[in-house]
N, C-alpha and C positions, 0 to 999 in steps of 0.2 A: 632691979630687974624683976618682972612679974614671973609668977609660976608658969603662966602660959608661954611666955617667951623662952623660959628655960627648957620646956618640954617640946618646943616646936621641932618637928621632924624636917630635916633638909630634904628638898626634892630635887631630882635631877632627871634629865632626858639623856638617852644614849643615841649616838649617831654612828652608823656603820656604813662603810662604802667599799665597793670593789669596782675596778675600772675595766675589766676584761670580761668578754662573754663566757670564757672558759670558767672563770671564777664564779660567775653567776650560775652556770649550769651545775658545777660541782657543789656549790653552796658551802664548802668547807670554810673558806675564809670568813664569810659572814657569820656563820655559826660560832667560829672561834672568837671573832671580834666581840660579838654580843656576850658570850660567856665570860670573857676576861673583863669586859666593861661592867657586867653585873657583879662579878666578884669584887672589883674595885669599889663599886657603889656600896655593897654590903660592908666591906671592911671599913670604909670611911663614914658610914652612917647615913647614906643617902637612900631615899625611897625613889625608885624608878617609876616615873609616872607616864612615860611615853618612849617608844623606840622608833627611830627613823632609819629606814633601810634604803640605801642608794645602790641600785643595781646597774652595773656597766656604765658608770658615768666618770668622766675624767675630772680630776681636781684642778685642772688648769683654769677653770672658770667657776665663778660662784653662781652661775645661772643653772642651778640644778634643782629639780622639782622638790626633792625631799629636804634639801638644805633650806630652800626658801620657805617650805612649810614649817621647818624647825624654827627659823628666825621669827616667823609670824606667831608661832605658838609661844615662844619665850617672851616676845616683846608685847604681846597683847594680853598676857596673863601676868602682869607685874606683881612681883612678890611671891608668886606661886612656884617659880623655878629658880633654883639657886646655882645650878651648874649644868653644863653640857659635857658629857663624858664621851671621849673617843678613844679608840685603841691607840692611835698615834696622832700627833698634830697634823701630819700630812694627809690624814683621812678627811680633815675639814678643808684644807686647801694646800696646794703645792705652789701657790703664787703668794709671795710675801705681801704684796699690796692688798690682795683680797683677804688674806688671813688677818692683817692688821685692821682692815675695815670691819670684818666680822667680829673681831675681839672688842673693838671700840663700841660697836653697836650693841652687843650683849652687855658690855660693862655699864652702859647707861641705864640698864634695867637690873643692875646688880646680879648679873649672871656671869659666872666664871667658866672658863674652858679648862677642863681637866683631862690629862692624858693618863690612860691606864698603865702605860709602859714607860713613860718618861716623867721625870721629876723636876718640877720647878715651882717655887713659892711665889706669893704675891709681894715680892720685895724687889728693890732695884736689881739685885743680883739675879733673882728668879726671873724677872721680866727680860733681863739681858739674855739669860739662858734660853728662854722661850723664843726670843728673836732669832737666836742662833739655830735652834731646832727648826723653826719655820724657814730659815734661810737655807737649811740643808735640803729641804724638799725643792725649793726654787732652784738651788744649785744643781740638784740631781736632774731636774727637767732640762735645764740649760745644757748640761753635759750630754744628756741623751740626744737632744736636738743637734748639738754640734757634732757628735760622733756620727749621727745618721747622715747629716749633710756631708760631713767629711768623707764618710764611706761611699756616698753616691758620687762625689767629685772624683774620688780615687778610681772608682769603677769606670766612670766616663773617660778618664785619662788613659785607663788600660784598654779602652775600646769595647767595654762591656755595657750593654743597655739594660739597666736594672729596674726600669719603670714598667708600667702596664704595656704589654706588647701591642703594637698597632696591627691592623688587619693584614694578614699575609704572614705574620710571625706568631710564635708562641713563646711564652716565658719558659725557660729551661735552665738546667745546670750543665755546664761543660767543664770537665776537670774540677768538679766540686764547686764551681763558681757560677753565680747567676748571670745569665745573659739571654739572648733571644735566638731562636732557630726558625727557619722557614717551615711553613705548614702547607696543607693542601690548597689554600687560597692564594698562595704566592704566584702560581701561573696566571690566575685571573687578574691580579694586580699588575703583573708585567704586561698582560694583554691590554689593559687600559692605557698604559703609556704608549704601546705600539700603535693602538688604534687612533690615538690623538695625533700622532705623527703622520699617520696615513692620510688623515684629513678627509676621509670619505663620509664620516658620520659626525653629527654634532655631539658635544659632550653629554647632553642629556640622552641622546640615542645610545651612546656608548654605555652610559650607566644602566639604561634599561636592558640592553643586550646582555651585559655582564650579570645583572640580577637574575635573568632567566637561566644563565649558566651556573648560578649558585653563589654569586658574590654576596656575602652577608656580613653583618657586624658581629661583635663578640657575643651578643645575646641571641644571635640567629635571625635577626630581623634584616630585611633588605636595606642595603646601603642608602641612606638619605642623601639628598643632593648636596647639602653642606658638608657631610662627611666625605663624600666622593671627592669634592674639591680639596679638602684637607689632605686626602690621600695623595693626590697627584701633585701636591705642593710640598710634601714632607721629604726633606733631604735624607731622612733616615733610610729611605728605600735605595739610595745610591751609596749607603754605607757611612754616612756622616752623623755623628752625635753632636747636637748643639744644646748644651745645658750650662747654666751658671756663667753665661757669657763666654764659654769656651767651646771651640769646635775641634773635635778629635775624630780620627779615622777608626771606625768600628772593626772589631776582629770577627764579627759575624758576616755571613755571606750576603752581599747586597742583592736585592731582587732585580734591580735594573742597573745598567752601566751608567757611569757619570755622563757620557755623551748623550745617551737617550734621555736621561732626566733633564739635563740642561736644555736639550732641544725642545722638550715639552714646555719648560718654563718660558722659553722665548716665544713659543706659539701662544701661550696663555697671556703673555704681555703684549702680543701683537707686534713683536719685533722681526718676524720673518714674513716673507711674502706669502700671502694666503693663496692656497689652491682654490680654483673656482669650485664652489659647492655643486656637487652632482654634475661635473663638467661633461660626463659621458652621457647625460640625459638629453633628450630631444624635447624642447619646449612644446612641440606640437602634440606630444603624447604623455600627458601627466600620469596616466595609469600604468605606463610601461614599467615593468619590473616590480611594481607594487602589488599587482594581482597575479595569482597563480591558478592553475587548473587543479583538478582533483588528483592528478598525478604529481603535482608539485612543480610543473613547468612554468616558468615565468612568462608573463605577457610581453610581447614585443609590439612595436609600431612601425609602420612604413607607409610611404606614398606610392600609389600605383598609377602609372601614366596611361590615360585613356587616349581616344583619338584626338580630343581637343584639350582636355583638362587632366589634372592629377587629382586622385582621390585618396583620402587617408583611411587606413585600416589598422585594426588591432588583430594580432594572431598569436597562438601558442605554438606556431610552427609545426602543426600537425594537421592532417587532413580534416576538413570540416570545421576547423576552429577559427576561421577568419570572420571578423565582424566589422562592419562599418564603424568608424570612429564615433560618429554622432549617435549611433544606435547604442553602443556600449556605454558611452558617457551619459546618455539619457537614463539607462538602466541604473547606472551608479547614482545619478541624481535622485531617482525614485527611492533607491535603497537608503541614501543619506537622509532623505526627507522623513523617514520613519522616526528620526530622532529630533524632530522639531519640538520646541517647548511652547506650550500654551500659557495663558495668564496664570493658571493654577500652579504650574510648576515654577514659573518665575516668582510667584508669591511665596512659595516655600523657601526658595533660595534667599529671597529678601528677609524672611522671618529668621531663618537660622544664621545667616551670615551676620545680621545685625546683632543677634544674641552672642554669636561666636566672637565678633569684634569686641563687644562690650566686655566679655570675660577676659580676653587677652589684654585689653587695656588695664583692667583691674589687676591682673597678675603682674603686669609690668610695673604698675604703681607699687604693688606690694613688694616686689623684689627691690625696687629702688629704695623704698622705705626701710627695708631690712638692712641694706648696705649703709644708708645714712645713719640708722640707729647704731650700727656697729661702730661707725666712725665717732659718733657722739660718746659711746661707751668707752672707747679707747682714750679719747680726750679726758674723760672723767678719771680713768685709771692713771693717766699721766699726772693730773692734778693731785690725786691721792699720793702718788710717789713723791711729788715735790713737797707736799705737806709732811710726809714721813721723813724725808731727808732733812727738812728744816727742824724737826723735833728729835733728830739724832737716831732715828730708827734704822736708816741705811746710810751707807757711805755715798759720797759724790760720784765715785766711780761706778757704783752699782746703779745709781740714778741715771747716769749717762748711758750705761749699757742697756738698761731696760727701756729708756725712752727712745733710743735709737731703733730698737726692735719694733716698738709701737709705731714710730714714724714710718718705718719701712712698710708695715701693714697698712697704714693710712694711705700712703702713696699708691699701694697696690689697689686698695678699694676705690680710690679716686679714679684710677685708670679704668677700673671696671665700670664706674658710672659714666665715664667719658666715652668709652668704646662700646657700651651696650647697644645691641641692635634693637631698635624699636620696631613696631608694626610698620611694614614696608609698603603699605597701600592705604589709599583713601577709600573708606567704605562707600561713600556716595558715588565716587567715580567708578568703583568696581561694580556696583549694582547697576549703574547706568550702562556700563560696558556690557554686562551680562544681558540686559534687556535689549541691547542693540544687536548682538551677534548670535544669541541662542535661539530666537524664534524660528529662523529659517537657515540652518547650516548648509543646505544645498545651494541656496543663492549666494551665500558667503563664499563658498568654494568656486562657484561659477564666475563671480566678478573679480576674483583674486588673480594676480599674475602667477606665472608658472612656479616660481620658487616658493611662493606662499602656498599654492595648491599642494605642492609636494609635502610641505611641512604640516599642513592641515590634515592631509591623509594619514600621516604617521601619528599625529596627535589624536585623531578621532578613532583610528583603528591600529593600535600599536603593533599587532601581529599580522597586519596586512589583510587582504581579502582573497576569498576563494570564489571562482566563477565556474559554475557547472554547465555553462552553455545557455542557461535560461535566467538563472538568478544568482545574486551574490550572497555570501554568508561570511561570518568572521568569528574567530575564536575569542576575541576580546575587544571590548569597547572602552573608551576613556571613562573616567569616574563620573564626569558630568552627565554623559549619556545614561550611565547606569543608574543615576539618581532617580530617574523616572520609574525604574523597576523596584527601587528600594522603599518607595512610599506608595501608599494606597489612598485614593481620594475618599473622603467621607461625604456625608450628606449636608455639609455646611451651606448656608446661604451666602453666595458670593456676588460681588459687583464686577462684571467683566471689565478687563483692561489688559492691554498688551504691554503696558509699562509698569515698572516697579515704582509706583508713585502714589499719589493721593488716593487714587481710586481702588487700591487694593485693600483687602480687609486686614485688620491688625493681627488676627489669630490665624495660624496656618491651617488649611483645610485638608490635612493629610494625616494618616496614621503610618507609623514605621512598620515595614515588613522585615527589615534587616536590623538585627540587634545592634550592630555597630553604627547604624545611620545617625544616631544622636550623639556619638562620641566626638571628643575634641580631635582625635586623629582623623576621623572621617571628614570633618569639615576643614581641617588643615589641608587635607588632600584636595578638596574642592577648591579652596582658595589658591593652593599651589598651581592647580591646572588653569584656573582663570588668569592668574598672573602669567603663566607660560603662554596662554592664548594671546594675552596682550602683547607679550614679547614677540610672538610669531607675526602678529598684525601690525607691529610698530613700524612707522614710516622710515625710521632710520635703523640700520643694522646694529645689533647689540653684540658686543664681544663676549667671549667666554668668561672674562673677568666680571662683566656685568651680570652674567647669568648667575654667578655664585651669590651675588648680593640680592637677588630677587627671592631669597628663601624666607618664608614667613615663620616666625616662632612666637 
């Protein structure tokens, strides 16, 4: 042996990890781990060349930033690092298969794993002890998971709901045990069920009405369409807990009765005879009840009999408020004509919707790729377990136990892939539809049958119209109409065209006036309204079940 070899200083790296945010904030655990590891290195004659600190990361997976950096450091600097020192083996991994993989990978580069608080030698007995210690971390994880699941099953059987509370409920403790209690939104949730049974308004109109009255999600945002349908289909609201394949009666107060909940489900499934939509309306007077005067009185309509013919009139049932039907509807047509779309506005819709569509497709592909990669990773983990069992590292029972858990996760991920909602519209068809219906909304209303007119009115002006005797005004317009106000034309050179096709320019000729106008949420709303408009104008009636499926994500 040469003198150089005899005097060579052993080099080591230190790996410290904490898994909770509290430990990260306090810093005590990381400081203690590093101090003990450094003391161990000094005692055993190691020079510490690098310290890797993992903050707030679980050891259930090896996909940790600092751990991966450590592996790269040790395996790309062959001969420079002799050992990885950790406070305990479970700091490196609490998964036996992952730990074995890491140990074998480091061993190929003559790097050993050293525990500052646990003793095992590089002998058959020492390696056996090391496997036992690694198994303890795995066992501890499995026990915690089993206890957690067992505790949730027990709570569900007792009638306590211990998961995140749905809208209308809050998580709370009753008699020192976790459950849910009704909060201030419970009356609005109950009202949703009652309005559906009443059948006076469509489900989307009910959602909009309740949003105005204060129905919001956990984060304070208005309830989205998909979330609304989840609410009215959730049996928890009638007091039933369905978890782990078990249905149990909750001990908390239900927001609706079983009879009301079941009646709503039958309506959603189309199993009950439907009440005629707006059966109290007269097809001759589409603006009836939709328009109010400045005092809030609703507009009515009637036929007045002359000497030879009958003549239609609108009235607020007050002196001087009577207007000939054709005069008022002509004024309405003029007001609606203010929201016509020219080729410039159609061009901006084309530009942003194509960009929005492309981004969503990319996001969907990315999500699918992530799930598929996880399935591939799990299969790789199973292969490692099989190799480990073949080499005597784990028992057959342990192999069976672990692979069953992995197979369960794979089945879940495959179900996610199978049931994922993709983009629910064809971009070319949607753009063609927009080009057809947006240029002249007044003509669209005029040529539509009565029921469609009523729906178009609510769609265009969600809060109705006010008529002062001369002119119309409205407190709110649909997002599509508002789009014209959110963008400002620039001095771009444009080729005129009323269609969203070859003759429109490729760059949009507008500047945003509204900061939100370029956001995903903004264009999700535009897409949602175009889909809703398609639904309104659809030749065949669409059920409320279909309505839930027209949500874009």
